[in-house]
C-alpha positions in Angstrom: 0.0 0.0 0.0 1.2 3.5 -0.8 1.7 6.3 1.8 0.9 10.0 1.4 3.0 12.8 2.9 1.4 16.2 2.5 3.6 19.2 2.9 1.5 22.1 3.9 3.7 25.2 3.2 1.2 27.9 4.0 0.4 30.8 1.6 3.4 30.4 -0.8 2.8 32.6 -3.8 2.9 30.9 -7.3 4.6 33.8 -9.0 7.4 33.9 -6.4 7.9 30.1 -6.4 8.2 30.3 -10.3 10.5 33.3 -10.1 12.8 31.8 -7.5 12.9 28.4 -9.4 13.9 30.1 -12.6 16.7 31.8 -10.8 18.0 28.4 -9.5 17.3 29.4 -5.9 14.9 26.6 -5.1 16.6 23.4 -6.4 14.4 21.0 -4.3 11.2 22.8 -5.5 12.4 22.3 -9.0 13.2 18.7 -8.4 9.6 18.1 -7.1 8.0 20.2 -9.7 9.7 18.2 -12.5 8.2 14.9 -11.1 4.7 16.1 -10.2 1.2 16.7 -11.6 1.0 20.6 -11.1 -2.2 22.3 -10.4 -3.4 25.7 -9.2 -6.1 25.8 -6.6 -8.7 28.4 -6.1 -11.3 29.2 -3.5 -14.4 31.5 -3.9 -13.8 32.8 -0.4 -13.5 36.6 0.2 -12.9 38.8 3.1 -12.6 37.1 6.5 -13.5 33.7 4.9 -10.2 34.0 3.0 -8.1 33.2 6.0 -5.8 30.1 6.3 -7.6 28.8 9.4 -10.7 28.6 7.3 -9.3 27.3 4.1 -7.1 24.5 5.6 -10.2 23.1 7.2 -11.6 22.9 3.7 -8.5 21.1 2.5 -8.8 18.5 5.3 -12.5 18.0 5.3 -13.4 18.3 1.6 -16.0 20.8 2.7 -16.5 24.6 1.9 -16.9 27.0 4.8 -20.7 27.1 4.5 -20.6 23.4 5.4 -17.8 23.0 7.9 -18.6 26.4 9.8 -15.0 26.8 11.2 -14.4 30.6 11.1 -12.1 31.5 14.0 -8.5 30.4 14.6 -8.4 28.1 17.7 -11.9 26.8 17.4 -11.3 24.0 14.9 -11.5 21.4 17.7 -15.1 22.3 18.3 -16.3 21.5 14.7 -18.5 18.5 14.3 -16.8 17.5 11.1 -14.4 14.6 10.1 -11.1 15.0 8.4 -8.8 12.9 6.1 -7.0 11.8 9.2 -10.2 10.7 10.9 -11.3 8.7 7.8 -7.8 7.1 7.4 -7.5 6.2 11.1 -11.0 4.7 11.2 -9.9 2.5 8.3 -7.2 1.0 10.4 -4.4 2.9 8.9 -1.8 5.0 10.8 -1.8 8.8 10.6 0.7 11.5 11.6 -0.7 15.1 11.6 2.0 17.7 12.4 0.9 21.3 12.8 -2.0 21.4 10.4 -3.8 24.6 11.0 -7.1 24.6 12.9 -7.9 21.0 12.1 -10.4 19.0 14.2 -9.6 15.3 14.9 -11.2 12.6 16.9 -9.1 11.2 19.8 -7.5 8.8 20.2 -5.7 8.9 16.8 -4.2 5.7 15.3 -0.8 7.4 15.2 0.4 11.0 16.3 -1.1 14.4 16.2 0.7 17.6 16.9 -1.8 20.4 17.1 -1.1 23.9 15.5 0.5 26.6 17.5 -2.8 28.4 18.1 -4.9 25.3 19.3 -4.5 26.2 22.9 -7.2 23.8 24.1 -6.0 20.8 22.2 -3.3 18.5 23.6 -0.8 16.6 21.5 -1.2 12.9 21.0 0.5 10.9 22.4 1.0 13.2 25.5 4.7 12.7 25.4 4.7 15.5 22.6 3.2 18.0 25.1 6.4 19.7 26.2 7.2 20.6 22.7 3.6 21.7 21.9 3.7 24.1 24.8 7.0 25.5 23.7 5.9 26.0 20.1 2.6 27.5 21.2 4.1 30.1 23.5 6.8 31.2 21.2 4.4 31.6 18.2 1.6 33.3 20.0 3.9 35.7 21.9 6.5 36.4 19.2 5.5 40.1 19.1 5.4 40.6 22.7 8.7 42.2 24.0 7.9 41.3 27.6 7.5 37.6 27.0 10.1 35.1 28.4 10.0 31.4 29.3 10.6 30.0 32.6 13.6 27.9 33.5 11.4 24.9 34.1 9.9 25.2 30.7 13.3 25.5 29.0 14.6 22.5 30.9 11.5 20.4 29.9 12.2 21.4 26.3 15.8 20.4 26.4 14.9 17.0 27.9 12.3 16.5 25.2 14.5 17.5 22.3 17.4 15.3 23.4 15.1 12.3 23.4 13.0 13.0 20.3 15.2 13.5 17.3 17.0 16.9 17.7 19.8 16.8 15.1 23.3 18.1 15.6 22.9 20.5 12.8 19.7 22.0 14.3 21.4 22.3 17.7 24.3 24.2 16.1 21.8 26.5 14.2 20.1 27.4 17.5 23.4 28.4 19.1 24.4 30.4 16.1 21.0 32.2 15.9 21.2 33.2 19.6 24.7 34.6 19.2 23.6 36.5 16.1 20.7 38.0 17.8 23.0 39.5 20.4 25.2 41.0 17.6 22.6 42.3 15.2 19.1 41.7 16.6 18.1 39.4 13.8 15.0 37.9 15.7 13.2 37.5 12.3 15.2 34.3 11.7 13.7 32.5 14.6 10.8 31.2 12.6 13.3 29.3 10.4 14.9 27.7 13.5 11.4 26.8 14.7 10.8 25.0 11.3 14.0 23.1 11.8 13.1 22.0 15.3 9.7 20.9 14.2 11.1 19.0 11.2 13.5 17.0 13.5 10.6 16.1 15.8 8.3 15.2 12.9 11.1 13.1 11.1 11.7 11.1 14.3 8.0 10.5 14.7 7.5 9.6 11.1 10.3 7.0 11.2 8.8 5.5 14.4 5.2 5.3 13.3 5.6 5.0 9.5 2.2 6.6 9.0 0.1 6.0 5.8 -1.0 9.5 5.9 1.1 12.3 7.3 1.2 16.1 7.2 3.8 18.7 7.9 2.8 22.4 8.3 5.0 25.5 8.0 3.9 29.1 8.4 7.4 30.9 8.0 6.9 32.1 4.5 3.3 33.4 5.2 4.8 35.3 8.2 7.7 36.6 6.1 5.3 37.9 3.3 2.9 39.5 5.8 5.6 41.5 7.4 8.4 42.2 4.8 6.9 42.2 1.3 7.4 46.1 1.4 11.2 45.7 1.8 11.3 42.9 -0.7 9.6 44.9 -3.5 9.4 48.5 -2.5 8.4 49.6 -6.0 5.0 47.8 -5.4 4.1 50.2 -2.6 3.4 54.0 -2.4 4.4 53.9 1.3 8.2 53.3 0.9 10.4 51.7 3.5 13.5 53.5 4.5 16.9 52.6 3.0 17.9 51.0 6.4 14.7 48.9 6.4 15.3 47.7 2.9 19.0 46.9 3.7 17.8 44.9 6.9 14.8 43.1 5.5 15.0 42.8 1.8 16.2 39.2 2.0 13.6 37.9 4.5 11.2 36.6 1.9 13.8 34.9 -0.5 15.4 33.4 2.7 12.0 32.1 3.9 11.4 30.4 0.4 14.9 28.9 0.6 14.3 27.5 4.0 11.1 25.9 2.7 13.1 24.5 -0.1 15.2 22.7 2.5 12.1 21.2 3.9 11.1 19.9 0.5 14.6 18.4 0.2 14.4 16.7 3.6 10.9 15.3 2.7 12.2 13.8 -0.5 15.0 12.2 1.3 12.7 10.9 4.1 10.1 9.1 2.1 10.4 5.7 0.3 9.7 5.1 -3.4 6.0 4.1 -2.7 5.1 7.4 -1.1 2.9 10.0 -2.8 4.1 13.5 -2.0 1.7 16.3 -2.0 2.8 20.0 -1.8 -0.1 22.3 -1.0 -0.4 26.0 0.0 -4.2 26.4 0.4 -4.0 30.1 -0.7 -1.3 32.6 -1.4 -0.4 36.3 -1.0 -0.1 39.5 -2.8 1.3 43.0 -1.9 -1.0 44.7 0.8 -1.1 48.3 -0.6 -4.6 49.3 0.5 -3.5 50.8 3.8 -0.5 52.8 2.3 -2.4 56.1 2.3 -3.0 55.8 6.1 0.5 55.0 7.0 0.3 51.2 6.7 -1.6 48.7 8.6 -0.2 47.8 12.1 -1.8 46.2 15.2 -2.0 46.6 19.0 -2.3 44.0 21.7 -2.5 44.2 25.4 0.9 44.0 27.2 -0.8 41.9 29.8 -4.1 40.3 28.8 -5.4 39.8 32.4 -4.5 43.3 33.4 -6.3 44.7 30.4 -9.4 42.6 31.1 -9.6 43.8 34.6 -9.3 47.4 33.3 -12.2 46.7 31.0 -14.4 45.5 33.9 -14.0 41.7 33.8 -14.5 40.2 37.2 -14.1 36.7 38.7 -11.5 34.3 37.2 -11.0 33.7 33.6 -8.5 32.0 31.2 -6.9 34.1 28.5 -5.4 32.7 25.3 -3.6 34.8 22.8 -4.1 33.7 19.2 -2.6 35.5 16.1 -1.5 39.2 15.8 -4.0 41.3 17.8 -6.6 38.6 18.7 -7.1 36.6 21.9 -9.8 34.4 23.6 -11.2 35.0 27.1 -12.9 32.1 28.9 -14.7 33.5 31.9 -16.0 31.7 35.0 -19.7 32.2 36.1 -19.1 35.6 37.7 -20.1 37.2 34.5 -21.7 36.0 31.4 -19.9 36.0 28.2 -22.3 38.5 26.9 -21.6 40.8 29.7 -17.9 40.7 29.1 -18.4 41.2 25.4 -20.5 44.4 26.2 -17.7 45.7 28.5 -15.2 45.0 25.8 -17.2 46.8 23.1 -17.5 49.8 25.3 -13.6 50.4 25.6 -12.4 53.3 23.5 -9.1 54.8 22.5 -9.3 58.6 22.0 -12.9 58.2 21.4 -12.7 55.3 18.9 -13.8 51.7 19.5 -10.8 49.7 20.5 -12.0 46.1 20.3 -13.8 43.8 17.9 -15.8 41.3 19.9 -17.3 37.9 19.1 -19.1 36.2 22.0 -19.1 32.4 21.4 -20.5 29.4 23.3 -17.2 28.7 25.2 -15.6 32.2 25.4 -15.2 35.7 24.0 -13.0 36.1 20.9 -11.6 39.6 20.7 -8.8 41.8 19.6 -7.9 45.4 18.9 -9.6 46.9 15.8 -7.4 50.0 15.5 -4.8 49.4 12.8 -3.2 52.8 12.3 -0.7 54.5 14.5 -2.0 56.1 17.7 -0.1 58.4 20.1 1.6 56.7 23.1 -0.4 59.2 25.3 -3.8 58.3 23.7 -6.5 57.9 26.4 -8.1 54.5 26.7 -11.4 54.7 28.5 -13.4 51.8 30.1 -17.2 51.6 30.2 -17.3 53.0 33.8 -15.2 56.1 32.9 -11.8 54.9 34.2 -8.9 55.9 32.0 -5.4 54.7 31.2 -2.6 55.8 28.9 -2.5 53.6 25.8 1.2 52.8 26.0 0.7 51.5 29.6 -2.0 48.9 28.5 -1.0 48.2 24.8 2.1 47.5 22.7 2.2 48.1 19.0 3.8 45.5 16.7 7.0 46.6 15.0 5.6 45.1 11.8 3.6 47.0 9.2 1.4 44.7 7.2 3.0 44.1 3.8 1.3 41.0 2.4 -2.4 40.1 2.1 -4.2 36.9 1.2 -5.0 35.8 -2.3 -7.4 33.1 -3.3 -4.9 31.2 -5.6 -2.8 28.4 -4.3 -0.4 25.6 -5.5 -1.0 21.9 -5.5 1.7 19.5 -6.7 1.3 15.8 -6.5 4.2 13.3 -7.2 3.1 9.7 -7.5 5.0 6.4 -7.5 5.8 4.7 -10.8 5.2 8.0 -12.7 7.4 10.7 -11.2 6.9 12.9 -14.3 5.9 16.5 -14.8 2.5 17.4 -16.1 0.7 20.7 -16.0 -3.0 21.1 -15.1 -2.9 24.8 -14.3 -5.4 26.1 -17.0 -8.4 25.4 -14.8 -7.8 25.8 -11.1 -9.2 23.1 -8.9 -11.2 23.6 -5.7 -9.5 22.9 -2.4 -12.3 20.5 -1.6 -10.9 18.1 -4.2 -7.8 17.4 -2.1 -9.4 15.3 0.7 -11.2 12.8 -1.5 -8.1 12.6 -3.7 -6.0 11.6 -0.7 -8.6 9.0 0.4 -8.8 7.6 -3.1 -5.0 7.3 -3.3 -5.1 5.3 0.0 -8.1 3.2 -1.1 -10.1 4.5 1.8 -13.8 4.9 1.3 -14.8 8.4 0.3 -17.6 9.6 2.7 -20.8 11.0 1.1 -20.2 14.5 2.7 -17.2 15.0 0.4 -19.2 16.1 -2.6 -16.2 17.1 -4.8 -14.8 14.3 -6.9 -11.2 13.4 -6.6 -8.6 14.5 -9.2 -8.9 11.9 -11.9 -5.5 12.5 -13.4 -3.9 11.7 -10.1 -6.0 8.6 -9.6 -5.2 7.4 -13.0 -1.5 7.6 -12.3 -1.9 5.9 -9.0 -3.9 3.1 -10.6 -0.8 1.8 -12.4 0.7 0.9 -9.0 -2.6 -0.7 -7.7 -3.6 2.1 -5.5 -7.1 3.8 -5.5 -8.4 1.7 -8.4 -12.1 2.1 -7.5 -14.0 5.0 -6.1 -15.8 3.7 -3.1 -18.4 5.8 -1.2 -18.9 5.3 2.5 
C-alpha cells in the first residue's frame, strides 16, 4: 500500500515560487516540480473567509466553509466534522498530523497528532509530545510581545524532550548560532526558520517511528515573512516606501524564507520511500498589501498583559486568557459574569474616542482583539465603560511590523506519484481545495464519505492506478 506525505507550506505565492525556481534558488522545489502533476487551486472565499484557518479546514474535510462552519482560529477542535486523518484512522491505517492549521480530529488517533500553534485547548497525542507543543505555542503566540519570556522549568523540559526525540546536531548548532547573532545584530526574524528546523526534526523522528500511511507537515514561516516584509522585498509595489535602512535589513527575508522551505522539500524527498505519494499544497497565497498605504500602513496593537487589560475593561471573577494570532485573543470566563456581559464591556472600551476592540461572544468564550490598525499616540487615552482611563502605551504595545502582504485566493498543489514521477501541467483550470481530501482518500483506497461532494482529481487517480492504488471509487 502507498503512503501519502502532505507538505502544507502555508500561503506560498505561485509567482514567487516560479521566479525563484527560474533563478535556480529553489533546487528542491524544481526537483519536485519536475516529477509532479502541477495544479493551481482556487477558492471562492473573500474577506474574513479568506483566512488560512478557514481554508485549511476545507482542505482536510473536503467541505466549503458554509458546510464546515469553522471561522475562528483556535476553534477547529469544536467543529463536528471529520477529516482525512479521521477517515484514514477509522480505516485502520496509521496517521501522523503535524501542525496542520485549525484541524479538528477525533481522539484517540491511530498514530500521532501535533496540534497547530494556536490550538490552545488541544493537547498533542501521544501526550509525550506536550512539552514541545507548549514551547511552540508560547513562542508563536507571543513572538510580537517584547515582555514575553519562558521559565527555566519550561526550558529544561524542552531540552529534555528534544534530546530524546530527534534533535539533530545541525539544528542544535543552528540554534546556538542564531542566539549569538541576535546579540550581535538583533536578527530575531530568523527565529521562525529555526522553529521550522526544530519541528522537522521532531516530525522526522515520529515519522520514522510510526511509519504513517497519511502524514502532514505544516510550516507558516513564508506566510509570516510575506505578511511583514513584502514592502522591503519589492518597495516599488508600494506607495508607502520603507527606509533605506529597512530595505537593507529586511530585503532578503522573503527569499530566505522560500529557501528554508526548499530545505524542507529536500528533507521530505530524502525521508520518504519510493512508494510514497508526495503532495505539496499552499491552500492560498499572498499579494502585496497596498490598500493601507495612504493611512501610514496597517499595524496592530495587543495588550501588554491580557489579564490586566481585562480587569481594566471591567471583567471580574476568574478567567482564562489565550492569545491567538496578531492582535486577537480568547477570554474564557467563570460564572461571575456571562460571556455577553464581558463582550459588552469590551465593546465599550475606547481609545481617544474610537472603539478599541472587535468582539465575538461564542459558546465557550469571547474572541476579541484590537480593531485599530493605524498608529495612535503613546499618550492616547483608553477609556473603560465606567469612565476609568489609562494611557494607551501602559496597556498596549504596537507590533513593530507593518502589514505588507495580504491573502490571495490562488494556491499551489503539486502531486508526485510512485511509478510516474513525471511532470504534467494542469494549471489552466484551477481546482477547488475541496478536491484534495477525496483525492488523498482515493489514493489510499479509503472509502470516500458522502459528505465529500467534490470528486477526486482523476489524473492523479489514473497515475496511482498503475501501482494498484485507489483503483475504485468507493463511497462510504
